[in-house]
KOLGUBA-93520 format. One record per residue (C-alpha): residue in three letters; x, y, z. Coordinates in steps of 0.5 Angstrom, whole numbers, plus 2048, in hexadecimal, padded with zeros to 3 digits. Example, Ala and Ser with C-alpha at 12.3 -4.5 7.8 and 13.67 -1.06 7.14 Angstrom:
// KOLGUBA-93520
ATOM resn   x   y   z
ATOM  ala 819 7F7 810
ATOM  ser 81B 7FE 80E
This chain:
// KOLGUBA-93520
ATOM resn   x   y   z
ATOM  met 88E 7E3 84B
ATOM  leu 88B 7E1 845
ATOM  tyr 888 7E8 843
ATOM  glu 88F 7EC 844
ATOM  gly 892 7E6 840
ATOM  ser 88E 7E7 83A
ATOM  ser 893 7E9 836
ATOM  asn 897 7E2 837
ATOM  tyr 890 7DE 838
ATOM  glu 88F 7D9 832
ATOM  pro 888 7D6 832
ATOM  val 887 7CF 82F
ATOM  leu 880 7CE 82D
ATOM  asp 87F 7C7 82B
ATOM  leu 878 7C6 828
ATOM  leu 875 7BF 828
ATOM  met 86D 7BD 826
ATOM  cys 86D 7BB 82D
ATOM  ile 867 7BA 831
ATOM  ser 868 7BB 839
ATOM  asp 866 7B3 83A
ATOM  phe 86C 7B1 836
ATOM  val 871 7B5 83B
ATOM  tyr 86E 7B5 842
ATOM  ser 86A 7AE 842
ATOM  asn 86C 7A7 845
ATOM  asn 86C 7A5 83D
ATOM  ser 871 7AA 83B
ATOM  gly 878 7A9 838
ATOM  phe 87B 7AF 83A
ATOM  thr 87E 7AD 841
ATOM  phe 884 7B1 841
ATOM  thr 87F 7B7 840
ATOM  gln 87B 7B5 846
ATOM  ser 881 7B4 84A
ATOM  leu 883 7BC 849
ATOM  ile 87C 7BD 84B
ATOM  arg 87D 7BA 851
ATOM  ser 884 7BD 853
ATOM  gly 881 7C4 852
ATOM  ser 885 7C5 84B
ATOM  ala 87E 7C5 847
ATOM  val 878 7C9 848
ATOM  pro 872 7C5 845
ATOM  phe 86B 7C8 842
ATOM  thr 866 7C6 83E
ATOM  ser 865 7CB 838
ATOM  tyr 85E 7CD 835
ATOM  ala 85F 7CD 82E
ATOM  arg 858 7D0 82B
ATOM  ser 855 7CD 825
ATOM  pro 857 7CD 81F
ATOM  thr 85C 7C8 822
ATOM  val 861 7C8 81B
ATOM  thr 868 7CA 81B
ATOM  leu 868 7D1 818
ATOM  pro 863 7D4 81C
ATOM  arg 866 7D1 822
ATOM  ile 86D 7D4 821
ATOM  lys 86A 7DA 81F
ATOM  ala 867 7DA 826
ATOM  ile 86D 7D8 82A
ATOM  met 872 7DE 826
ATOM  thr 86D 7E3 826
ATOM  gly 868 7E2 82C
ATOM  ser 862 7E3 827
ATOM  val 85C 7DF 826
ATOM  pro 85C 7DC 81F
ATOM  ser 856 7DA 81B
ATOM  phe 853 7D5 817
ATOM  ser 856 7D8 811
ATOM  asp 85D 7D6 813
ATOM  ile 85B 7CF 811
ATOM  ile 85B 7D1 80A
ATOM  leu 862 7D4 80B
ATOM  asn 864 7CE 80F
ATOM  ile 864 7CB 808
ATOM  ala 866 7D1 803
ATOM  glu 86C 7D0 7FF
ATOM  ser 86E 7D7 7FE
ATOM  asp 872 7DA 803
ATOM  ser 86F 7E1 802
ATOM  val 868 7DF 804
ATOM  ser 86A 7DC 80B
ATOM  thr 86F 7E0 80D
ATOM  leu 870 7E4 814
ATOM  ile 876 7E8 812
ATOM  his 872 7EE 812
ATOM  gln 86F 7ED 819
ATOM  asp 872 7EE 820
ATOM  ser 874 7E7 823
ATOM  leu 879 7E4 828
ATOM  leu 87E 7E3 822
ATOM  ala 87E 7EA 820
ATOM  gln 87F 7EC 827
ATOM  phe 885 7E7 828
ATOM  lys 888 7E9 821
ATOM  thr 888 7F0 823
ATOM  asn 88A 7F0 82A
ATOM  leu 88E 7EA 82B
ATOM  lys 895 7E9 829
ATOM  gly 896 7E2 825
ATOM  glu 893 7DE 81F
ATOM  leu 88C 7DB 81F
ATOM  ile 88C 7D4 81D
ATOM  met 887 7CF 81B
ATOM  tyr 886 7C8 819
ATOM  gly 880 7C4 818
ATOM  asp 879 7C6 815
ATOM  asp 87A 7CA 80F
ATOM  thr 874 7CE 811
ATOM  trp 878 7D3 815
ATOM  leu 87C 7D4 80F
ATOM  arg 875 7D6 80B
ATOM  leu 873 7DA 811
ATOM  phe 87A 7DE 813
ATOM  pro 87E 7DE 80C
ATOM  gly 885 7E1 80D
ATOM  met 884 7E1 814
ATOM  phe 889 7DB 816
ATOM  gly 891 7DB 815
ATOM  arg 891 7D4 814
ATOM  ala 88B 7CF 813
ATOM  asp 889 7C9 810
ATOM  gly 882 7C8 80F
ATOM  thr 87E 7C1 80E
ATOM  thr 877 7C0 80B
ATOM  ser 872 7BE 80F
ATOM  phe 86D 7BB 80A
ATOM  phe 871 7B4 809
ATOM  val 86D 7B1 80F
ATOM  ser 870 7AA 80E
ATOM  asp 877 7AC 810
ATOM  phe 878 7AD 817
ATOM  ile 880 7AB 817
ATOM  glu 883 7AF 812
ATOM  val 87F 7B5 814
ATOM  asp 882 7B5 81B
ATOM  asn 889 7B3 819
ATOM  asn 889 7B9 815
ATOM  val 888 7BD 81B
ATOM  thr 88D 7B9 820
ATOM  arg 893 7B9 81B
ATOM  his 894 7C1 81C
ATOM  ile 893 7C1 824
ATOM  thr 89A 7BE 826
ATOM  asp 89E 7C3 822
ATOM  glu 899 7C9 824
ATOM  leu 89A 7C8 82B
ATOM  gln 8A2 7C9 82A
ATOM  asn 8A0 7D0 826
ATOM  asp 8A0 7D6 82A
ATOM  asp 89D 7DB 825
ATOM  trp 896 7DA 825
ATOM  ala 891 7DD 82A
ATOM  val 88B 7D8 828
ATOM  met 88A 7D1 826
ATOM  ile 883 7CE 824
ATOM  leu 883 7C7 823
ATOM  his 87C 7C5 820
ATOM  tyr 87B 7BD 820
ATOM  leu 876 7BA 81C
ATOM  gly 877 7B2 81D
ATOM  leu 871 7B2 823
ATOM  asp 86C 7B6 81E
ATOM  his 86D 7B1 819
ATOM  ile 86D 7AB 81D
ATOM  gly 866 7AE 820
ATOM  his 864 7AF 819
ATOM  lys 866 7A8 816
ATOM  ser 864 7A3 81C
ATOM  gly 861 7A8 822
ATOM  pro 864 7AA 829
ATOM  lys 864 7A2 82B
ATOM  ser 868 7A0 825
ATOM  pro 86E 79B 827
ATOM  his 873 7A0 824
ATOM  met 871 7A6 829
ATOM  ile 875 7A4 82F
ATOM  pro 87B 7A3 82B
ATOM  lys 87A 7AA 828
ATOM  his 879 7AC 830
ATOM  arg 880 7A9 832
ATOM  glu 883 7AC 82B
ATOM  met 880 7B3 82D
ATOM  asp 882 7B2 834
ATOM  ser 889 7B1 832
ATOM  ile 889 7B8 82F
ATOM  val 887 7BB 835
ATOM  arg 88D 7B7 839
ATOM  glu 892 7B9 834
ATOM  ile 890 7C1 834
ATOM  tyr 88F 7C1 83C
ATOM  thr 896 7BE 83D
ATOM  ala 899 7C3 838
ATOM  ile 896 7C8 83C
ATOM  glu 899 7C6 842
ATOM  his 8A0 7C5 840
ATOM  gln 8A2 7CA 83A
ATOM  gln 8A3 7D1 83D
ATOM  his 8A0 7D5 837
ATOM  leu 899 7D1 838
ATOM  his 899 7D2 840
ATOM  ser 893 7D7 83F
ATOM  thr 88F 7D3 83A
ATOM  leu 888 7D2 83B
ATOM  leu 885 7CC 837
ATOM  ile 87E 7CC 836
ATOM  leu 87A 7C5 834
ATOM  cys 873 7C6 831
ATOM  gly 86E 7C4 82C
ATOM  asp 86B 7C8 827
ATOM  his 865 7C4 828
ATOM  gly 863 7BD 82A
ATOM  met 85F 7B8 827
ATOM  asn 858 7B4 828
ATOM  asp 857 7AD 829
ATOM  val 859 7AB 822
ATOM  gly 85F 7AF 821
ATOM  asn 85C 7B5 81D
ATOM  his 85B 7BC 81F
ATOM  gly 858 7C3 81D
ATOM  gly 852 7C3 821
ATOM  ser 850 7C4 828
ATOM  ser 850 7BE 82C
ATOM  ala 854 7BD 833
ATOM  gly 85A 7B9 830
ATOM  glu 85B 7BE 82A
ATOM  thr 85B 7C5 82F
ATOM  ser 85F 7C2 834
ATOM  pro 866 7C2 832
ATOM  ala 86C 7C2 837
ATOM  leu 870 7C8 839
ATOM  ile 877 7C7 83D
ATOM  phe 87C 7CC 83F
ATOM  ile 882 7C9 841
ATOM  ser 889 7CC 844
ATOM  pro 88E 7CA 849
ATOM  lys 88C 7D1 84C
ATOM  phe 885 7CF 84E
ATOM  gln 888 7CA 853
ATOM  val 889 7CF 859
ATOM  lys 882 7D2 858
ATOM  gly 87E 7CC 85B
ATOM  phe 87B 7CA 854
ATOM  his 87B 7C3 857
ATOM  gln 875 7BF 855
ATOM  glu 872 7B8 854
ATOM  cys 873 7B4 84D
ATOM  pro 870 7B0 84A
ATOM  ile 869 7B2 84D
ATOM  ala 862 7B0 84B
ATOM  asn 85E 7B5 847
ATOM  his 858 7B9 84A
ATOM  gly 854 7B8 844
ATOM  asp 854 7B9 83D
ATOM  tyr 85C 7B9 83D
ATOM  gln 85C 7BE 842
ATOM  tyr 863 7BE 846
ATOM  tyr 866 7C3 84A
ATOM  arg 863 7CA 849
ATOM  thr 860 7CC 842
ATOM  val 863 7D2 83F
ATOM  glu 861 7D5 838
ATOM  gln 866 7D4 833
ATOM  ser 866 7DB 831
ATOM  asp 869 7DC 838
ATOM  ile 870 7D9 835
ATOM  thr 871 7E0 832
ATOM  pro 871 7E5 837
ATOM  thr 875 7E0 83C
ATOM  leu 87A 7DF 837
ATOM  ala 87B 7E6 836
ATOM  gly 87B 7E8 83D
ATOM  leu 880 7E2 83E
ATOM  leu 885 7E5 839
ATOM  gly 884 7EC 83A
ATOM  val 881 7EE 833
ATOM  pro 87A 7F2 832
ATOM  val 874 7EE 832
ATOM  pro 871 7EE 82A
ATOM  arg 86C 7F3 82A
ATOM  asn 866 7EF 828
ATOM  ser 867 7E9 82D
ATOM  leu 861 7E8 832
ATOM  gly 865 7E3 836
ATOM  val 867 7E4 83E
ATOM  phe 86D 7E3 841
ATOM  ile 86D 7DC 844
ATOM  pro 86D 7DE 84C
ATOM  glu 871 7D8 84E
ATOM  leu 877 7DA 84A
ATOM  leu 877 7E1 84E
ATOM  ser 87B 7DD 853
ATOM  met 881 7DE 84F
ATOM  trp 882 7E5 851
ATOM  asp 883 7E6 859
ATOM  val 882 7ED 859
ATOM  gly 87A 7EF 859
ATOM  ser 87B 7F5 855
ATOM  glu 87E 7F1 850
ATOM  arg 878 7EC 850
ATOM  leu 873 7F2 850
ATOM  leu 877 7F5 84A
ATOM  ile 876 7EF 846
ATOM  leu 86F 7EF 847
ATOM  gln 86E 7F7 846
ATOM  asn 872 7F6 83F
ATOM  asn 86D 7F0 83D
ATOM  ser 867 7F5 83F
ATOM  lys 869 7FB 83C
ATOM  gln 86A 7F7 835
ATOM  ile 863 7F4 836
ATOM  phe 860 7FA 838
ATOM  lys 861 7FD 831
ATOM  ile 85D 7F8 82E
ATOM  ile 857 7F9 833
ATOM  lys 857 801 831
ATOM  ala 858 7FF 82A
ATOM  ala 852 7FA 82A
ATOM  phe 84D 7FE 82E
ATOM  pro 84F 805 82C
ATOM  gly 848 808 82F
ATOM  his 849 805 836
ATOM  ala 84D 809 83B
ATOM  phe 852 806 83F
ATOM  glu 854 80B 844
ATOM  pro 851 80B 84B
ATOM  gly 84F 813 84B
ATOM  ile 84C 813 844
ATOM  ser 848 80C 844
ATOM  ser 841 80B 847
ATOM  tyr 842 804 848
ATOM  arg 83F 802 84F
ATOM  cys 844 7FC 851
ATOM  glu 840 7FA 857
ATOM  ser 83A 7F8 852
ATOM  val 837 7F2 850
ATOM  gly 837 7EF 849
ATOM  leu 83C 7F3 846
ATOM  ser 83E 7F2 83F
ATOM  asp 845 7EF 83D
ATOM  val 848 7F6 83B
ATOM  glu 845 7F9 842
ATOM  glu 848 7F3 846
ATOM  leu 84F 7F4 842
ATOM  ala 84F 7FB 844
ATOM  cys 84D 7FA 84B
ATOM  ala 853 7F5 84B
ATOM  trp 858 7FB 849
ATOM  phe 855 800 84E
ATOM  asp 856 7FB 853
ATOM  tyr 85D 7FB 851
ATOM  leu 85E 802 851
ATOM  his 85B 803 858
ATOM  leu 860 7FE 85B
ATOM  leu 866 801 857
ATOM  asn 864 808 85A
ATOM  thr 863 805 861
ATOM  ser 86A 801 860
ATOM  ile 86D 808 860
ATOM  val 86B 809 867
ATOM  ser 86C 801 869
ATOM  pro 872 7FF 865
ATOM  his 871 7F7 867
ATOM  arg 86B 7F6 863
ATOM  gly 86F 7F3 85D
ATOM  pro 86B 7EC 85E
ATOM  glu 864 7F0 85D
ATOM  leu 867 7F4 857
ATOM  glu 869 7ED 854
ATOM  ser 862 7EA 855
ATOM  ala 85F 7F0 853
ATOM  leu 863 7F0 84C
ATOM  leu 862 7E9 84B
ATOM  lys 85A 7EA 84C
ATOM  phe 85A 7EF 847
ATOM  leu 85E 7EB 842
ATOM  arg 85A 7E5 842
ATOM  thr 854 7E9 842
ATOM  thr 856 7ED 83C
ATOM  gln 859 7E6 839
ATOM  asp 852 7E3 83A
ATOM  val 84E 7E9 837
ATOM  met 853 7EA 831
ATOM  ser 853 7E3 82F
ATOM  ser 84C 7E3 82E
ATOM  val 84C 7EA 82A
ATOM  ala 851 7E7 826
ATOM  ser 84D 7E1 824
ATOM  asn 847 7E5 822
ATOM  tyr 845 7E5 81B
ATOM  asp 841 7EA 816
ATOM  val 83A 7E8 817
ATOM  thr 837 7EB 811
ATOM  arg 83C 7E7 80D
ATOM  leu 83A 7E1 810
ATOM  tyr 833 7E2 80F
ATOM  leu 834 7E4 808
ATOM  gly 838 7DD 807
ATOM  leu 832 7DA 80A
ATOM  leu 82D 7DD 805
ATOM  ile 832 7DB 7FF
ATOM  ala 832 7D4 802
ATOM  gly 82A 7D4 803
ATOM  ile 829 7D6 7FB
ATOM  ala 82E 7D1 7F9
ATOM  val 82A 7CC 7FD
ATOM  phe 823 7CE 7FA
ATOM  val 826 7CE 7F3
ATOM  ser 828 7C7 7F4
ATOM  leu 822 7C5 7F7
ATOM  ser 81E 7C8 7F1
ATOM  ala 822 7C4 7EC
ATOM  ala 821 7BE 7F0
ATOM  his 81A 7BF 7F0
ATOM  trp 819 7BF 7E9
ATOM  leu 81D 7B9 7E8
ATOM  ile 819 7B5 7ED
ATOM  arg 812 7B9 7ED
ATOM  ser 80E 7B2 7EC
ATOM  ser 811 7AF 7F2
ATOM  lys 80E 7B3 7F8
ATOM  phe 811 7AF 7FE
ATOM  pro 819 7AF 7FB
ATOM  trp 818 7B7 7FA
ATOM  val 815 7B8 801
ATOM  phe 81B 7B3 804
ATOM  leu 820 7B7 800
ATOM  thr 81E 7BE 802
ATOM  ala 81D 7BC 80A
ATOM  ser 824 7B9 809
ATOM  val 827 7BF 806
ATOM  thr 824 7C3 80B
ATOM  ala 826 7BF 811
ATOM  tyr 82D 7BF 80F
ATOM  gly 82D 7C6 80E
ATOM  cys 82B 7C7 815
ATOM  met 830 7C2 818
ATOM  met 836 7C7 815
ATOM  phe 834 7CC 81A
ATOM  ala 837 7C7 820
ATOM  ser 83E 7C6 820
ATOM  ser 83D 7BF 823
ATOM  tyr 839 7BD 81E
ATOM  val 83E 7BF 819
ATOM  glu 843 7BB 81C
ATOM  glu 83E 7B5 81C
ATOM  glu 83B 7B6 815
ATOM  gln 83C 7AF 813
ATOM  gln 837 7AD 818
ATOM  tyr 831 7B1 814
ATOM  trp 832 7AD 80E
ATOM  phe 832 7A7 812
ATOM  trp 82B 7A8 814
ATOM  ile 829 7AB 80D
ATOM  met 82B 7A5 80A
ATOM  thr 827 7A1 80F
ATOM  gly 821 7A5 80E
ATOM  trp 822 7A4 806
ATOM  thr 823 79D 807
ATOM  phe 81C 79C 80B
ATOM  tyr 819 7A1 805
ATOM  leu 81B 79C 800
ATOM  phe 818 796 804
ATOM  val 812 799 805
ATOM  lys 811 79B 7FD
ATOM  gly 814 795 7FB
ATOM  ala 80F 791 7FF
ATOM  asn 809 795 7FC
ATOM  tyr 804 791 801
ATOM  asp 805 78B 7FC
ATOM  leu 807 784 800
ATOM  arg 80C 781 7FB
ATOM  arg 80F 788 7FA
ATOM  thr 80F 789 801
ATOM  ser 814 783 802
ATOM  ala 818 785 7FC
ATOM  ala 819 78C 7FF
ATOM  gly 81A 78A 806
ATOM  val 820 785 804
ATOM  asn 823 78B 800
ATOM  ala 822 790 806
ATOM  ile 825 78B 80A
ATOM  val 82B 78A 806
ATOM  leu 82C 792 805
ATOM  ala 82B 793 80C
ATOM  ala 831 78E 80D
ATOM  leu 835 791 808
ATOM  tyr 834 797 80B
ATOM  arg 836 795 812
ATOM  val 83C 792 810
ATOM  glu 83E 799 80C
ATOM  arg 83D 79C 812
ATOM  arg 841 798 817
ATOM  trp 847 798 811
ATOM  asn 84A 79E 813
ATOM  gln 849 7A2 819
ATOM  thr 849 7AA 818
ATOM  gly 847 7B0 81B
ATOM  gln 84A 7B2 822
ATOM  lys 846 7AE 827
ATOM  phe 846 7A7 825
ATOM  ala 84D 7A8 820
ATOM  ala 851 7A4 825
ATOM  glu 84B 79E 826
ATOM  pro 84D 797 823
ATOM  asp 84B 797 81C
ATOM  ile 84B 791 816
ATOM  ala 851 795 812
ATOM  his 856 795 818
ATOM  ser 854 78E 81A
ATOM  phe 858 78B 814
ATOM  thr 85E 78E 817
ATOM  gln 85D 788 81C
ATOM  his 85C 783 816
ATOM  leu 862 785 811
ATOM  ile 861 77F 80D
ATOM  ile 85A 780 80C
ATOM  leu 85C 788 80A
ATOM  trp 861 786 805
ATOM  val 85C 781 802
ATOM  phe 857 786 801
ATOM  val 85C 78B 7FE
ATOM  phe 85F 785 7F9
ATOM  leu 858 784 7F7
ATOM  ser 856 78B 7F6
ATOM  tyr 85C 78C 7F1
ATOM  ile 85A 785 7EE
ATOM  asp 853 788 7ED
ATOM  thr 856 78E 7EA
ATOM  cys 85B 78A 7E5
ATOM  arg 855 786 7E3
ATOM  arg 850 78C 7E1
ATOM  ile 856 78F 7DD
ATOM  ile 857 789 7D9
ATOM  lys 84F 788 7D8
ATOM  gly 84F 78F 7D6
ATOM  ser 854 78E 7D0
ATOM  pro 852 792 7CA
ATOM  phe 856 78C 7C6
ATOM  cys 853 786 7C2
ATOM  gln 859 783 7BF
ATOM  phe 85C 77E 7C3
ATOM  thr 863 780 7C3
ATOM  ser 861 788 7C5
ATOM  phe 85C 785 7CA
ATOM  val 862 781 7CD
ATOM  leu 867 787 7CD
ATOM  trp 862 78B 7D0
ATOM  ser 861 786 7D6
ATOM  phe 868 785 7D7
ATOM  met 869 78D 7D7
ATOM  ser 863 78D 7DC
ATOM  ala 866 788 7E1
ATOM  ile 86D 78B 7E1
ATOM  ile 86A 792 7E3
ATOM  thr 865 78F 7E8
ATOM  thr 86B 78B 7EB
ATOM  val 870 791 7EB
ATOM  ala 86A 795 7EF
ATOM  phe 869 78F 7F4
ATOM  thr 871 78F 7F5
ATOM  phe 870 797 7F6
ATOM  lys 86B 796 7FB
ATOM  leu 86F 791 7FF
ATOM  ala 875 795 7FF
ATOM  phe 872 79B 801
ATOM  thr 86E 798 807
ATOM  thr 875 795 809
ATOM  ala 878 79C 809
ATOM  asp 872 79F 80C
ATOM  ser 86F 79A 811
ATOM  pro 874 794 812
ATOM  glu 86F 791 817
ATOM  leu 86A 78F 812
ATOM  val 870 78B 80E
ATOM  his 875 788 812
ATOM  asn 871 783 816
ATOM  leu 870 780 80F
ATOM  ser 877 77D 80D
ATOM  met 876 77C 806
ATOM  leu 873 783 805
ATOM  gly 878 786 80A
ATOM  ser 87E 784 806
ATOM  leu 87B 786 7FF
ATOM  gly 879 78D 802
ATOM  asp 880 78E 805
ATOM  phe 883 78C 7FE
ATOM  leu 87F 791 7FB
ATOM  asn 881 796 800
ATOM  asn 888 796 7FD
ATOM  tyr 885 79A 7F7
ATOM  ser 882 7A1 7F7
ATOM  leu 87B 7A1 7F8
ATOM  val 87A 7A7 7F4
ATOM  leu 87D 7A3 7EE
ATOM  his 879 79E 7EF
ATOM  ala 873 7A2 7EF
ATOM  arg 875 7A5 7E9
ATOM  phe 875 79E 7E6
ATOM  val 86E 79D 7E8
ATOM  phe 86B 7A4 7E6
ATOM  leu 86F 7A3 7DF
ATOM  gly 86C 79C 7DE
ATOM  thr 865 79F 7E0
ATOM  ala 866 7A4 7DB
ATOM  ala 868 79F 7D5
ATOM  ile 863 79B 7D6
ATOM  val 85E 7A0 7D6
ATOM  leu 861 7A3 7CF
ATOM  val 861 79C 7CC
ATOM  gly 85A 79B 7CE
ATOM  ile 858 7A2 7CB
ATOM  tyr 85C 7A1 7C5
ATOM  ala 859 79A 7C3
ATOM  leu 852 79D 7C4
ATOM  thr 853 7A3 7C0
ATOM  ser 856 79E 7BA
ATOM  ile 850 799 7BB
ATOM  ala 84B 79F 7BA
ATOM  ser 84F 7A2 7B4
ATOM  thr 84F 79B 7B1
ATOM  asp 848 79A 7B2
ATOM  lys 846 7A1 7AF
ATOM  gln 84A 79F 7A9
ATOM  gly 847 798 7A8
ATOM  lys 840 79C 7A8
């Protein structure tokens, strides 16, 4: 039984940026993982990852069971270990280190090392911010697995892969690189599962495959869209086969990436604590996943797991609501009433459990009812406390709004002084700023902020047309032509690159160049030619020899910059180069040399031409001064 064998139990936590669609759908490359679900060796869920859906807050939720805030986004990019550490907070890792025999080891995203410094006996961290790399960043994790599976000195192994996340950021969830990466990750699951089956020291190992967050239609994350908040969660062990967990896979989603049952991501915390026989972290708001209670055959043991979870979360309730009584004899709540507050519903759920507990002494076969009552209490508590955890100091919010309003007023006053002679532009500016400020109160408008500026541009174009016409036929014609040209350019600009949440995956002009590579590279080449021409045209030298040297230097630096662009594209997005034989061959040749060294040549060359230009202009100015 897993609970009794907790001292020899070795969990493997395998984190991917794994949207549920990647694992459970017909378009998935996780074929072996899907076979484990069908055979009953894996128990699948869709976990709900609350926003902000970035790595550090999600790791915090999984390890502590708490509800992270948006301030954790700042900590996600903080370089200081002392700023973002959780070493002084109660967490699953702290409980594992205290109660389990063996090392804690981690390979992958170095966010774990910043959050839990000194926690791991063996670790190899990889930075998550070089998103162009989705090969070596995963190979750096995989290279440790075979050796670690032979070792018997560890209690917990965490593998945090970044490749799927990086591919999403670079080219979206429908990238041609996605399915090969699915298969690569699926092969890791196969290797670990095969070792669990055949190696004696791993026979009680539990493999957890989960995503810390998902991604939206263009591969980004951080918000609250369905794709971002719906990562996969799978518990995998050969011991599950005898428990009747067999389910169909792949399956169709129930809408918005919902496959199988949805659980809170924070539910992982008490579930792992219960399976491994360690205390639940004191700040956890998670609820033990009831499907896994079947791992205990005795009802009293299942009830003990839920009671431990309830006692831990009950302490949070009493601390959060010190003015409320949660004892039936003291409380004045009437649970049969309609319109109870959240706290009253929570208290009544607890009273229902206590009532059943007292009556079960007379009727010992009421175990399932007690389990249901405890689960109801835990879920009610989770809902209430999660909303409390996201409450903010309203006074400070009002203070912030007041300061912002004063700043806007001062800015508009300064603008009015500059354009006081033009009545309509002043009115238009004031209306635009006011509308923009009101728009910031709605998250959907914030996500699509660019649409506001598109409409403002349209309004301003119309104003310029009316102002330019000034009721004069000849000027009306000229103004009309100018307005049409401006509107056409505006339309091209709007369709050049789709942004935001709703339309980010729609076709646009920029992405169409990937289907016409010759045109793309012609534009790139012409851009560098034009840059070189402008540098030469801006030569500070009048003498022929100096001008020729300047022109030669400009051409060399521009050529080196172009070759760096080609080399970087070959390494980062080879599909944009390899279909063009000449450029592809040149790019492959350039990749034999260090990109870093190549970039240094570009920066040093740019710095050199700037310094030469400054020196020449200074010399000319000095000569002119002496001549006068």
